[in-house]
C-alpha positions as CSV (number, residue, x, y, z in Angstrom):
1,M,115.8,109.3,72.6
2,R,114.5,106.8,70.1
3,E,110.9,106.0,69.2
4,N,110.8,103.1,71.6
5,S,111.4,105.6,74.4
6,I,108.5,107.8,73.3
7,D,106.3,104.7,73.1
8,Y,107.4,103.8,76.7
9,F,106.5,107.3,77.9
10,R,103.1,107.1,76.2
11,S,102.3,103.7,77.8
12,R,103.4,105.0,81.2
13,E,101.2,108.1,80.8
14,R,98.2,105.9,79.9
15,A,99.0,103.7,82.9
16,E,99.2,106.8,85.2
17,R,95.9,108.2,83.8
18,E,94.3,104.8,84.5
19,A,95.7,104.8,88.0
20,V,94.1,108.3,88.6
21,R,90.7,106.8,87.8
22,N,91.3,103.8,90.2
23,A,93.1,105.7,93.0
24,S,91.6,105.0,96.5
25,C,92.3,108.5,98.0
26,E,92.9,112.1,97.0
27,G,96.6,111.9,97.7
28,A,97.1,108.9,95.4
29,R,95.0,110.6,92.7
30,W,97.2,113.7,93.0
31,A,100.4,111.7,92.8
32,H,99.3,109.8,89.7
33,Q,98.1,113.0,88.0
34,Q,101.6,114.5,88.6
35,M,103.3,111.5,87.1
36,A,100.9,111.5,84.1
37,A,101.7,115.2,83.5
38,A,105.4,114.5,83.8
39,Y,105.2,111.7,81.2
40,A,103.2,114.0,78.9
41,R,105.9,116.6,79.2
42,L,108.6,114.0,78.3
43,I,106.6,113.0,75.3
44,E,106.2,116.6,74.2
45,L,109.9,117.2,74.6
46,E,111.0,114.1,72.7
47,E,108.6,115.0,69.9
48,L,110.1,118.5,69.7
49,K,113.6,117.1,69.6
50,A,112.7,114.6,66.9
51,A,111.3,117.5,64.8
52,G,114.5,119.5,65.3
53,A,112.6,122.2,67.2
54,V,115.0,122.2,70.2
55,A,118.2,124.3,69.7
56,P,121.4,122.5,70.5
57,D,122.3,125.1,73.2
58,K,119.1,124.6,75.2
59,V,119.5,123.5,78.8
60,I,118.0,120.1,78.1
61,T,120.4,119.2,75.3
62,R,123.4,120.5,77.3
63,S,122.5,118.4,80.3
64,E,122.1,115.3,78.2
65,A,125.6,116.0,76.7
66,L,127.0,116.3,80.2
67,R,125.5,113.0,81.3
68,A,126.9,111.3,78.2
69,R,130.5,112.2,79.2
70,N,132.7,109.3,80.3
71,D,133.6,111.1,83.6
72,A,130.1,112.0,84.5
73,E,129.2,111.0,88.1
74,Y,125.4,110.7,87.5
75,G,124.1,107.5,88.9
76,R,127.3,106.3,90.5
77,S,127.4,104.9,94.0
78,T,130.9,106.2,94.7
79,V,129.7,109.6,96.0
80,P,131.1,110.1,99.5
81,V,128.6,110.5,102.3
82,R,129.1,113.5,104.5
83,N,129.7,112.7,108.2
84,I,127.7,115.1,110.2
85,P,128.4,114.9,113.9
86,G,125.7,113.2,115.9
87,T,124.3,111.3,112.9
88,P,125.1,107.7,111.9
89,V,127.3,107.3,108.8
90,R,125.6,105.4,106.0
91,R,127.6,103.8,103.3
92,I,126.2,103.8,99.7
């Protein structure tokens, strides 16, 4: 990802850290801590990739390559919904 993505991750991490301080209950505090930690990991990963410290055959780079394919189904709404007897069918 580009520098603007890293900047976005940094701003989101700061916002989540602030939300931890302002959370009204323990559950909310925990959720915001988890999100802040996830953004911190994304920042670390992007910095490692930018420095060339991530090998091309690592899982993260392989999954990104798969998502970049033209025939990748990630994020598409055409995935069929399984019809389980006794449950209503929901169309996506």
